[in-house]
Backbone bond lengths (Angstrom), bond angles and torsions (degrees), N, CA, C in turn:
res aa  C-N    CA-C-N  psi(-1)  N-CA   C-N-CA  omega(-1)  CA-C   N-CA-C  phi
1 X - - - 1.440 - - 1.510 109.67 -
2 X 1.329 117.08 -42.80 1.436 120.11 -179.30 1.550 110.34 -62.02
3 X 1.340 116.11 -41.83 1.462 119.57 177.85 1.531 110.77 -62.75
4 X 1.322 116.76 -41.25 1.460 119.99 179.29 1.507 111.27 -62.25
5 X 1.309 118.45 -43.92 1.456 121.85 179.06 1.540 111.68 -64.94
6 X 1.327 116.40 -37.59 1.438 120.66 -178.69 1.519 115.22 -79.15
7 X 1.340 116.04 -19.36 1.460 122.07 -176.30 1.518 111.36 -134.47
8 X 1.311 116.49 46.18 1.464 121.58 -171.58 1.553 111.95 -57.48
9 X 1.315 117.70 -44.27 1.484 119.73 -178.59 1.522 111.07 -58.25
10 X 1.319 118.42 -45.24 1.460 121.09 179.30 1.526 112.11 -62.60
11 X 1.325 115.87 -40.05 1.452 119.41 179.89 1.533 110.18 -67.48
12 X 1.307 116.95 -42.39 1.484 119.37 179.16 1.521 110.35 -63.01
13 X 1.335 117.57 -42.45 1.465 119.67 176.51 1.527 110.89 -58.35
14 X 1.309 116.59 -45.20 1.467 120.01 -179.56 1.524 110.86 -64.14
15 X 1.323 116.90 -41.08 1.457 120.26 -177.11 1.528 112.84 -72.34
16 X 1.323 117.37 -29.74 1.441 120.44 -174.97 1.511 114.90 -106.39
17 X 1.341 118.98 -25.35 1.441 120.69 -172.81 1.518 114.64 -110.45
18 X 1.302 118.11 -10.10 1.457 119.84 -178.41 1.522 110.30 -66.89
19 X 1.325 118.63 156.29 1.466 120.12 176.61 1.509 112.99 -56.63
20 X 1.348 117.58 -36.43 1.438 120.47 179.32 1.519 110.54 -64.96
21 X 1.308 117.30 -40.97 1.480 120.87 -178.94 1.508 110.80 -65.44
22 X 1.308 117.28 -30.71 1.482 121.04 -179.12 1.514 112.32 -72.92
23 X 1.325 119.37 -13.14 1.460 120.07 -174.73 1.518 114.25 -121.04
24 X 1.320 120.64 -7.76 1.439 120.63 -176.43 1.547 111.69 -114.61
25 X 1.343 114.67 147.23 1.476 117.24 169.89 1.513 110.41 -66.84
26 X 1.292 117.24 146.03 1.480 120.65 -179.52 1.528 109.15 -127.95
27 X 1.337 116.16 152.84 1.466 118.43 172.16 1.518 108.76 -75.26
28 X 1.334 119.15 159.08 1.450 121.08 178.86 1.517 110.76 -58.09
29 X 1.312 114.99 138.93 1.459 123.27 -179.41 1.523 109.28 -131.87
30 X 1.328 118.00 127.73 1.452 121.19 176.42 1.539 108.17 -72.66
31 X 1.308 116.09 120.11 1.482 121.00 -177.24 1.519 112.84 -110.70
32 X 1.307 117.15 -15.29 1.481 120.58 -179.57 1.528 107.21 -157.41
33 X 1.323 116.86 149.85 1.436 121.69 -179.88 1.509 109.85 -146.64
34 X 1.309 116.38 141.11 1.486 120.92 -178.36 1.514 109.66 -137.24
35 X 1.337 114.18 149.83 1.440 122.07 176.63 1.529 108.31 -83.24
36 X 1.321 116.03 149.48 1.454 120.85 -176.02 1.521 109.82 -146.22
37 X 1.363 116.69 128.11 1.455 121.81 175.85 1.536 108.73 -96.91
38 X 1.321 116.01 127.74 1.480 121.13 179.35 1.507 108.66 -134.05
39 X 1.320 116.95 111.59 1.481 121.66 177.98 1.528 112.14 49.05
40 X 1.294 117.67 45.43 1.443 121.96 178.20 1.511 115.01 82.22
41 X 1.321 117.68 -6.01 1.461 122.23 178.39 1.522 110.51 -100.91
42 X 1.306 115.87 154.93 1.458 121.37 -179.96 1.527 110.06 -104.27
43 X 1.338 116.54 133.13 1.460 122.37 177.48 1.543 107.89 -129.79
44 X 1.310 115.08 161.15 1.465 122.47 172.73 1.513 107.27 -118.54
45 X 1.328 116.29 124.27 1.483 122.37 177.47 1.524 106.83 -104.42
46 X 1.322 117.41 122.99 1.437 122.71 -176.82 1.519 112.16 -120.85
47 X 1.304 117.45 131.81 1.463 123.56 177.23 1.534 107.33 -87.46
48 X 1.312 115.95 125.13 1.472 122.17 179.30 1.533 108.46 -118.77
49 X 1.317 116.87 127.80 1.460 122.52 -178.74 1.508 110.88 -120.91
50 X 1.324 115.99 151.93 1.461 122.92 174.14 1.506 107.51 -154.28
51 X 1.325 116.15 159.48 1.456 122.25 -177.95 1.553 109.04 -107.77
52 X 1.335 114.38 129.27 1.458 122.59 175.72 1.516 109.17 -146.14
53 X 1.305 116.50 137.94 1.448 122.68 175.09 1.533 113.36 48.77
54 X 1.310 115.27 50.89 1.490 121.21 175.63 1.525 114.35 64.02
55 X 1.329 118.15 18.09 1.479 120.99 176.76 1.515 109.51 -138.63
56 X 1.320 114.81 154.55 1.456 120.82 174.93 1.522 107.49 -92.09
57 X 1.292 116.81 134.34 1.454 123.37 -177.65 1.535 108.82 -128.15
58 X 1.318 115.52 159.43 1.458 115.73 -176.84 1.511 113.13 -162.14
59 X 1.322 113.45 167.40 1.465 123.40 177.56 1.519 107.99 -146.33
60 X 1.332 114.77 166.80 1.458 121.11 176.27 1.522 107.86 -110.67
61 X 1.331 116.19 128.75 1.474 122.56 175.97 1.528 107.69 -105.87
62 X 1.319 115.25 140.07 1.491 121.32 -179.58 1.525 107.47 -119.55
63 X 1.347 115.12 133.79 1.462 120.86 177.77 1.527 108.23 -130.51
64 X 1.346 115.66 127.99 1.472 119.49 178.94 1.523 110.71 -67.71
65 X 1.316 115.88 141.13 1.477 120.71 -178.95 1.489 113.63 -64.62
66 X 1.295 119.53 -29.20 1.449 121.59 -178.22 1.518 113.42 -90.66
67 X 1.308 116.38 12.98 1.453 121.63 -179.09 1.520 110.34 91.12
68 X 1.265 116.83 -179.68 1.423 121.50 -177.32 1.520 111.10 107.16
69 X 1.321 113.84 179.75 1.458 119.83 -176.49 1.512 112.99 -74.58
70 X 1.297 116.04 137.68 1.465 122.17 179.06 1.524 111.45 -86.45
71 X 1.309 113.96 168.98 1.463 121.17 178.50 1.520 107.95 -130.21
72 X 1.349 117.75 161.23 1.455 119.63 175.78 1.504 109.80 -149.35
73 X 1.314 114.39 155.72 1.451 120.97 176.61 1.531 108.51 -81.74
74 X 1.279 116.72 168.97 1.486 120.44 168.18 1.528 105.89 -71.75
75 X 1.306 116.60 -177.59 1.452 121.54 174.55 1.555 107.78 -65.48
76 X 1.317 116.49 115.48 1.478 120.04 -177.09 1.496 112.96 -118.03
77 X 1.330 117.29 -5.64 1.467 120.44 -179.00 1.522 108.58 -122.93
78 X 1.339 116.21 143.98 1.444 122.80 171.99 1.513 108.87 -155.22
79 X 1.320 116.87 114.54 1.455 122.83 -177.95 1.505 109.87 -147.30
80 X 1.319 117.38 162.77 1.456 122.51 173.11 1.490 112.16 -77.30
81 X 1.316 117.76 -28.32 1.469 122.51 -176.54 1.526 109.59 -115.59
82 X 1.326 118.71 118.72 1.478 119.50 -179.31 1.509 113.31 -63.58
83 X 1.343 116.61 -26.24 1.466 119.63 -179.56 1.519 111.19 -66.69
84 X 1.332 117.48 -30.36 1.474 120.42 175.72 1.523 110.76 -63.28
85 X 1.318 116.25 -39.86 1.470 119.73 179.35 1.540 110.18 -68.28
86 X 1.313 115.66 -43.77 1.473 120.54 179.74 1.541 110.40 -61.09
87 X 1.314 116.80 -44.67 1.467 121.15 179.52 1.533 110.63 -61.35
88 X 1.326 116.99 -43.12 1.456 121.19 178.85 1.524 110.50 -62.30
89 X 1.324 117.25 -44.38 1.476 121.25 179.32 1.530 110.71 -60.78
90 X 1.313 117.21 -45.35 1.461 121.92 178.56 1.522 112.09 -63.92
91 X 1.318 118.91 -26.26 1.441 122.99 178.99 1.515 114.71 -80.73
92 X 1.339 117.30 -14.79 1.457 119.52 -179.81 1.523 109.83 -63.89
93 X 1.320 114.18 135.39 1.448 119.30 173.65 1.511 110.12 -81.95
94 X 1.327 117.33 165.35 1.436 122.22 -178.52 1.539 113.00 -52.32
95 X 1.330 115.92 -44.01 1.480 117.35 -176.29 1.541 111.64 -67.23
96 X 1.329 118.38 -26.84 1.471 121.15 177.70 1.514 109.59 -70.93
97 X 1.340 117.08 -43.38 1.484 119.57 175.67 1.521 111.88 -64.48
98 X 1.344 116.74 -36.71 1.462 119.82 177.08 1.526 109.88 -63.43
99 X 1.316 117.55 -38.52 1.477 120.13 179.36 1.535 110.40 -65.17
100 X 1.330 117.68 -40.11 1.468 119.87 176.72 1.516 109.73 -63.51
101 X 1.330 117.58 -41.15 1.474 120.51 178.83 1.518 110.70 -64.07
102 X 1.327 117.37 -43.87 1.498 119.80 178.10 1.511 110.43 -60.57
103 X 1.336 116.91 -35.15 1.484 118.96 -176.02 1.508 112.86 -70.10
104 X 1.339 118.33 -17.38 1.428 120.42 178.57 1.542 114.33 -111.90
105 X 1.348 115.45 -2.61 1.461 120.62 179.52 1.522 110.91 -78.44
106 X 1.327 116.65 134.10 1.480 119.22 175.48 1.522 109.52 -70.20
107 X 1.309 116.13 132.21 1.461 121.47 176.25 1.398 115.61 63.16
């Protein structure tokens, strides 16, 4: 775990770009996380990716800063290259992430 934290980029490359990663299904893995302010409350938006049927797929999970139950979108990403998904997620502005959160919030 310590090595993963200290060398995250190398681990992500290995997990996503290795020949084995290109051919096997994978469980969802959080690859990026961002802080989000919503109506005075703090949330964490996390990009989760997994490989299925020769494509990378993903969703965004939201967790309230003060604890409590998290929420997540349906599968909203599908690309051949996981880095394309990560780049898109990092490019989202705050209001875009807030819209995704509203779309999965009850009531």
